[in-house]
N, C-alpha and C positions, 0 to 999 in steps of 0.2 A: 398472295396468289399471283402468279406471273402471267405475262402476255401469252405464253405457250399454253398455260392452263385454260385461259379463257378462248383461245384458238381451238384447242381441243374439243371443248364444249360446244362451240359453235359448228365445228365439223360434224359432230354427232347429230345435232339437231337439224343442220342444213342438209346432210346427205340423205336424210329420209323425208322429213317434213316439207322442205322447200320444194323439192322436186315433185312431190305428190299434189301440193296445192297451188303453187305459184308458178308463173311463167315470165319470161323476159317483158312481156307487155304489162304484167301485173305483178311487180316486185314485192317481196315480203316487207312488211313493217320493221323498222329498227328494233322493236322490242323482241324480235326473234334473233337479233344479233347481239350477243352478250358483250362483245368487244365495244360495239357502238354505245351499249348501255354504260359500260365502265368509263368509256371516254366522256360521255355526257356527265356523268357523276363527278369525275375528276375536274371537268371544265367548270362546274359549279363552284367546287372547292377553290380552284386555281383563280377564277375571276372574283370570287369573294374574299380571298386573302392570299394575294400573290406572294407576299413575303414568307408566310408561313409554308406555303407550297414549295417555294424555292429552298427553304430551309430543309424540307423533307426530302425533296426529289433532286436537288442540285441546281446549279446555275444553267444547265441546258433546258431546264423547264421554263425559262423565261422566252425562248425561242419560238418561231412559228411552228417548228416541227417538234414541239415539246411532247406530244403524245408518243411519237415514234421513239423517244429517247428514254422513256420510262420502261423500266423492266418489270417491276412490281407494281401491278395495278390495284391490289386490294389487300388490306390488312384487317381482316374481318374479326376484331376483337368482340364485337356484340354477337357474333355467332357462338361464343361460349355459352351465352344464356340458353340458346336452343340445344346446343349439345348436352347440357345438363339433363335434358329430358330424353334425348336420343341415345347417347352414349354412356350408359350406366358404368360408373366406376372411373373411367378415364378423366372426366371433367365435371365431377361433383364438387359442390361449394366447400371450401374451407373457411372457418370463421377466424378472423384475426381482430380481436377486440370488437369494435362496433361494425366491422366490415366483413362482408362475405365475398370471397373471391374464387374464380375457377381457374384451373390449369396451372397454378403457380403455388409457391409456399411462402411462408412468412419472411424467409431470407432473401427473396428476390421479387421484384416488381414485374419481371418478365415472364412468359410462358416457360414452363419447365421444359417442354419439348415441342417447339413450333412445328417441326416436321410431321409429328404425329397428327396434330391439328390439321395441318395442310393436308395430309393424306386422307383423313376422315372427310373433310369438306369437299375435297376434289371427288372422291369416290361417290358421295352422296349426290353432287351436281351431276356427275356422269350418269348416275343411275337414273336420276329425274329426266335428263334429256333423252335417255334411251326410252324411257316409259312414254314420254310425250310423243317421241317418233313412232313407236309401235302403235300407239293409240289412233293414229291418223288412219282413216279408211284408205284403201288402195284404190 
């Protein structure tokens, strides 16, 4: 999931919820800022294993502006477990010997079509943000 995805989700929640509840003198907590949550989670990974982080995100991840250089903020593999319950058919487990896997086949360790998964996740998060925003009293 990209920086643009997180920004879109933040825009949805901030456009309605933040204006209704918070003011410049009483700013919203970071937990309403999904970009800040993503940065925090990546910082935990980065500070815990810088070499692996750089291996995944490139040499620019060593610099002080590391977060601004990263384009993809999340690779939600664990989300497949949730999607088996929510998206019938697309991400049902397939058994390979002793292992059960979702979203791929025996010939590949990668997702069969990551863009479909990204679209499903993106749509579900946007819908969740809209529901949160609509539930806030005027």
